[in-house]
C-alpha positions in Angstrom: -71.1 22.0 4.8 -73.4 23.8 7.2 -76.3 21.4 6.3 -74.5 18.5 8.1 -75.7 19.2 11.6 -75.9 17.1 14.7 -79.2 15.1 14.9 -82.0 17.2 16.4 -81.0 20.5 14.8 -82.9 20.0 11.6 -86.2 18.6 12.8 -87.8 22.0 13.5 -86.5 23.6 10.3 -89.5 24.8 8.2 -88.2 23.5 4.9 -87.7 20.1 6.5 -91.2 20.2 7.9 -92.7 21.2 4.6 -91.0 18.3 2.8 -92.2 15.7 5.3 -95.8 16.8 4.7 -95.7 16.7 0.9 -95.5 13.4 -1.1 -94.3 15.4 -4.1 -91.5 17.0 -2.1 -90.5 13.7 -0.7 -90.1 12.4 -4.2 -87.9 15.4 -5.0 -85.9 14.8 -1.8 -85.4 11.2 -2.9 -84.2 12.4 -6.3 -81.7 14.8 -4.8 -80.6 12.5 -1.9 -81.5 15.3 0.4 -80.9 14.8 4.1 -84.1 15.1 6.2 -84.9 14.6 9.8 -87.9 13.2 11.8 -88.6 11.4 15.1 -88.2 7.7 15.4 -91.3 6.3 17.2 -90.8 2.5 17.2 -88.1 0.0 16.9 -89.8 -3.2 15.8 -88.8 -6.8 16.7 -86.5 -6.9 13.7 -84.8 -3.7 14.8 -86.3 -1.7 11.9 -87.0 1.9 12.9 -90.4 3.4 12.3 -90.2 7.1 11.6 -93.1 9.6 11.8 -93.1 11.5 8.5 -96.5 13.2 9.1 -98.4 12.3 6.0 -97.0 8.7 5.6 -94.9 6.2 7.5 -91.2 5.9 7.1 -89.1 2.8 7.7 -85.4 2.6 8.2 -84.4 -1.1 7.7 -82.1 -2.4 10.5 -79.0 -2.6 8.2 -79.6 1.0 7.2 -79.9 2.3 10.8 -76.3 3.4 11.1 -72.8 3.0 9.5 -71.4 -0.3 10.9 -74.7 -2.1 11.6 -74.5 -3.9 8.2 -71.0 -5.4 8.9 -71.5 -5.9 12.6 -68.9 -3.4 13.7 -71.6 -1.4 15.5 -74.1 -2.9 17.8 -77.9 -2.8 17.4 -78.2 -0.5 20.5 -77.1 2.3 18.1 -80.5 1.8 16.4 -82.6 0.9 19.4 -81.5 4.0 21.3 -82.8 6.3 18.6 -86.5 5.6 19.6 -88.2 8.8 20.6 -85.3 10.8 19.2 -84.7 12.7 16.0 -83.0 10.7 13.2 -81.5 11.9 10.0 -82.1 10.0 6.7 -82.4 10.1 3.0 -85.4 8.8 1.2 -84.4 5.7 -0.9 -87.9 4.6 -2.1 -91.6 5.3 -1.8 -93.8 2.3 -2.1 -97.5 1.3 -1.8 -98.6 -1.6 0.5 -101.4 -4.1 -0.1 -103.9 -1.6 1.4 -103.0 1.0 -1.1 -101.1 3.1 1.5 -97.9 4.8 0.6 -94.8 4.5 2.8 -91.2 5.5 2.5 -88.0 3.5 2.8 -85.3 5.5 4.4 -81.6 5.2 5.1 -79.7 6.8 8.0 -76.6 5.0 6.9 -76.6 6.8 3.5 -77.1 10.1 5.3 -74.1 9.4 7.5 -72.0 8.3 4.5 -72.9 11.5 2.7 -72.0 13.5 5.8 -68.6 11.8 6.1 -67.8 12.3 2.4 -68.8 15.9 2.1 -68.1 17.2 5.6 -66.3 15.0 8.2 -63.6 13.9 5.8 -62.7 17.5 5.1 -62.3 18.6 8.7 -58.8 19.5 9.9 -57.2 19.8 13.3 -58.1 23.2 14.7 -61.5 23.4 12.9 -64.3 24.6 15.2 -67.6 22.6 14.8 -71.1 22.5 16.2 -71.8 19.4 18.3 -74.4 17.8 20.6 -73.6 15.8 23.7 -74.9 12.2 23.2 -73.6 10.5 26.3 -71.2 10.8 29.2 -68.6 8.5 30.6 -66.0 8.8 33.4 -63.2 9.3 30.8 -65.0 11.9 28.6 -68.0 13.1 26.7 -69.3 11.8 23.3 -70.7 14.3 20.9 -72.5 14.2 17.6 -70.7 16.3 15.1 -73.1 15.7 12.2 -75.8 13.2 11.2 -75.1 11.0 14.3 -71.4 10.7 13.6 -70.0 10.7 17.2 -66.5 11.8 18.4 -64.9 11.6 21.8 -63.9 14.5 23.9 -61.5 13.3 26.6 -62.2 14.6 30.1 -58.9 16.5 30.3 -59.8 18.5 27.2 -63.2 19.8 28.5 -61.8 22.7 30.5 -58.6 24.0 32.0 -60.0 23.5 35.5 -60.0 19.8 36.3 -63.2 17.9 36.8 -64.1 14.5 38.2 -66.8 13.7 35.6 -68.1 15.3 32.4 -71.5 15.7 34.0 -70.1 18.6 35.9 -69.9 20.5 32.6 -72.4 18.9 30.3 -75.9 17.3 30.1 -77.0 14.8 27.4 -78.5 16.8 24.5 -76.6 20.0 25.2 -75.5 21.9 22.1 -71.9 22.9 22.3 -68.9 24.0 20.2 -65.8 21.9 19.9 -62.4 21.9 18.3 -61.0 19.1 16.2 -58.1 18.0 18.3 -56.8 15.0 16.3 -57.8 12.7 13.4 -56.3 9.3 13.4 -57.4 6.4 11.2 -60.7 8.1 10.7 -61.3 8.6 14.4 -61.9 12.2 15.5 -61.0 13.5 19.0 -62.4 16.7 20.2 -61.3 19.5 22.6 -63.3 22.2 24.3 -61.1 24.1 26.7 -59.6 26.3 24.0 -63.0 27.9 23.4 -63.5 28.9 27.0 -61.0 31.8 27.1 -57.5 32.5 28.1 -56.4 33.1 31.7 -56.4 36.8 31.0 -59.9 36.8 29.4 -61.3 34.9 32.3 -59.6 36.9 35.1 -61.0 40.2 33.7 -64.3 39.2 35.4 -62.6 39.3 38.9 -60.8 41.9 41.1 -58.8 41.7 44.2 -60.9 42.4 47.3 -64.1 40.8 45.9 -65.8 37.8 47.5 -67.1 35.5 44.8 -68.5 32.0 44.2 -66.4 29.1 43.3 -66.2 25.3 43.4 -63.5 23.4 45.4 -61.8 21.2 42.8 -59.0 19.5 44.9 -57.6 19.7 48.4 -53.9 19.3 48.7 -51.6 19.4 51.8 -50.5 22.9 50.7 -54.0 24.3 49.9 -57.2 23.9 48.0 -57.7 24.7 44.3 -61.0 26.6 43.8 -62.5 27.0 40.4 -63.8 30.5 39.6 -64.7 29.7 36.0 -64.3 26.6 33.8 -60.9 27.9 32.6 -59.8 29.7 35.8 -58.9 28.5 39.3 -57.0 29.9 42.3 -55.3 28.5 45.3 -56.6 29.0 48.8 -55.2 28.1 52.2 -56.8 24.8 53.2 -59.1 24.6 56.2 -60.8 21.8 58.1 -63.9 20.2 56.7 -63.6 21.2 53.1 -63.7 18.6 50.3 -63.6 18.5 46.5 -66.9 19.2 44.8 -68.2 21.7 47.4 -69.5 25.1 46.5 -67.3 27.8 48.1 -67.4 31.5 48.9 -63.9 32.9 48.4 -62.2 36.2 49.0 -59.8 37.2 46.3 -56.6 38.2 48.1 -54.5 39.0 45.0 -54.2 38.4 41.2 -50.7 37.9 39.8 -50.6 37.7 36.0 -46.8 37.3 35.7 -47.2 34.1 37.7 -50.6 33.2 36.5 -51.8 32.9 40.1 -54.8 33.9 42.1 -54.6 33.8 45.8 -57.8 33.1 47.7 -59.2 32.9 51.2 -62.1 30.4 51.7 -65.0 32.1 53.6 -67.5 29.3 53.6 -68.2 26.0 51.8 -71.3 23.8 51.4 -72.4 20.7 49.5 -73.4 21.4 45.9 -75.4 19.6 43.2 -74.2 20.3 39.8 -76.5 21.9 37.3 -74.4 22.5 34.2 -75.1 25.7 32.3 -74.6 26.4 28.6 -70.9 27.1 28.1 -69.8 30.7 27.6 -67.5 30.9 24.6 -64.8 33.5 24.1 -63.8 32.3 20.6 -66.0 33.1 17.5 -63.5 31.9 14.9 -64.0 28.9 12.6 -60.5 27.6 13.0 -57.6 27.8 15.5 -53.9 27.1 14.6 -52.8 27.7 18.2 -54.2 28.7 21.6 -52.1 30.4 24.2 -53.8 30.1 27.6 -51.1 31.7 29.7 -50.4 35.5 29.8 -47.5 36.7 27.6 -45.6 38.0 30.7 -45.9 34.6 32.5 -42.7 32.5 32.5 -44.9 29.3 32.4 -46.2 28.8 28.8 -49.5 26.9 28.5 -50.3 26.4 24.8 -52.2 24.1 22.5 -50.9 23.8 18.9 -53.2 22.2 16.4 -51.1 20.4 13.7 
């Protein structure tokens, strides 16, 4: 199942490169329905994708550009948007034109169907997968979980600390890990926060008496919530002039595991432009049955159970 990777992960693989530069190996890849990857260079007026195979030209006919193009359930933008990006495909035919030049007919649709049959259809809730961020919306992030098969990660599953927009955590093209949150009628929903560590795992990086960096996430009438890490926030007394989204310097007044609380004092704030960094993952498993975020001694239980 490891061969079914998000698009862009296979293109620099040496075996993939070798096959693309050998007509004989392309014939063998056709025979074996082997998934390959190369860069789409042009989308012509009929929405066929032209793919750079190195030795010869490859063509992905419009209806073979993605699952759903053929029956109209997916718009042509799914094909057009692949220009200048890696695309996965299987070789379906190798032909010769009137000039005696060889070219290959390719199918991204067949590669995706193969991925669904052999990989995606076997995923279960709680499975941890590799993914690549494809685009961001106010309500969540979309990620390729294999061969261009895209799943939604709702904004409230990205981290424990609340954010206004997924761009505060991710950039398009970022490689991440994700957990299969739900599977309904073939639609997969992803989660991310369970991989970013428990409250206790995150709080180990901080001690009372330190002054550290944070991000103001919300300002309430009783105080301001300041994020210290994607899965960790504390409450500070509010002060004039602060607003959500600002960078903050905060003094850690106390850490109270039994109440899952961190008390902070804001030293200074300033405006901040987000520059998302690669997430730090605390989980190296391949599957989670449950994730208990809160400390065992805490009366408030915060848990995710994957059914």
